[in-house]
C-alpha positions in Angstrom: 94.0 -125.1 47.6 94.9 -128.3 49.5 97.8 -130.3 48.3 96.6 -133.4 46.5 99.7 -134.8 44.8 101.8 -137.3 46.9 105.5 -137.8 46.8 105.5 -140.8 44.4 103.1 -139.0 42.1 105.2 -135.9 42.3 108.4 -137.8 41.3 106.7 -139.5 38.4 105.4 -136.2 37.1 108.8 -134.5 37.2 110.6 -137.5 35.6 108.0 -137.7 32.8 108.3 -133.9 32.3 112.1 -134.2 32.0 111.8 -137.1 29.5 109.4 -135.1 27.3 111.7 -132.0 27.4 114.6 -134.2 26.4 112.7 -135.8 23.5 111.8 -132.3 22.2 115.2 -130.7 22.5 117.0 -133.8 21.1 114.8 -133.5 18.0 113.0 -136.9 18.4 109.7 -135.1 18.5 109.2 -131.9 16.4 106.5 -129.7 15.1 103.0 -129.5 16.6 103.5 -132.8 18.5 106.7 -131.4 20.0 105.0 -128.2 21.1 102.1 -130.2 22.6 104.6 -132.4 24.5 106.3 -129.2 25.8 103.0 -127.9 27.1 102.2 -131.2 28.7 105.7 -131.3 30.3 105.2 -127.8 31.7 101.8 -128.8 33.2 103.4 -131.9 34.7 106.3 -129.9 36.1 104.1 -127.2 37.6 101.7 -129.7 39.2 104.6 -131.7 40.5 106.4 -128.7 42.0 103.4 -127.2 43.7 101.8 -130.5 44.5 98.4 -129.3 43.4 96.5 -130.8 40.5 93.3 -129.2 39.3 92.1 -132.3 37.6 92.6 -134.3 40.8 90.6 -131.7 42.7 87.7 -132.0 40.1 87.7 -135.8 40.3 88.2 -136.0 44.1 91.5 -137.8 43.8 94.1 -137.3 46.5 97.5 -139.1 46.5 98.9 -137.1 49.3 98.8 -139.3 52.5 99.2 -136.3 54.9 96.2 -134.5 53.4 94.0 -137.6 53.5 94.6 -138.1 57.3 93.5 -134.5 58.0 90.1 -134.8 56.3 
């Protein structure tokens, strides 16, 4: 798959994932909502690290400037 997540998008995803993990482990969010936030954080972290977002691919969105120039 082609990379479709740009550097700014990547940084935002990783920061949001970190915030969600901190909220869960500090006890601010617990229970089902906490587990849901952990799953969302994992998805954001994985898509941020690998720079590939399946939803972006389905919707035709590309925030990676290097990949846009090649097409």
